[in-house]
N, C-alpha and C positions, 0 to 999 in steps of 0.2 A: 857521722854524728847521729843521724836519724835512726839507723839500725840499732845503735846502742840504746837510744831512748826507747825504741819499740821493745827491745829485749827487757829493759828494766821495767817498763810498764806491764809487760806480760808477766814477769816475775812477781810484781806487786799484786796484780789481779789474782794470780794463782795462789799466792800466800794468803790473801784475804779470803778467798773461797775455801781454802783448806782449813783455815781457822774457824770459819763459820760452820763448815760441815762438822768439824770436831766438837764445837760447842753444841750443835744440834744433837749429836749423838749422846753427849752427856745429859742434855735435857731429856731426851727420850728415855734414857736409862733411869733417871730419877723419877719420871712420871710412871714408868713401868713398876718400879719398886713401890711407890705410893699406892698404885692401883692394886698390886698383889697384897700389900699389907691390909688395905681396906677390904679386899675380898676375903682374906683369911680371918680378919678380926670383926667381921660384921656380927651384930648382936642377934640373938634369937628373940622372937616375940612371944607373947603369952600363949598364943594359939598353937605353938609348936612349929609353925612354918617360919622359914627364914625370910627376913625382910631385906629389901635392897638397902645398901649402905649409901647410895647416891640419891640425889633428889630429882633427877631428870629422866 
């Protein structure tokens, strides 16, 4: 009985970790796309130099 519970617990932990890693990959891709869009669409200032699109 105990080995079956250990195997089920291990499967549950690995499933949870796999789901979390997959979700983090999607978040990373979305952040990369937003960053690239902001980098490509940044506005030019009056002086002709390009300004930063972020505030930090």
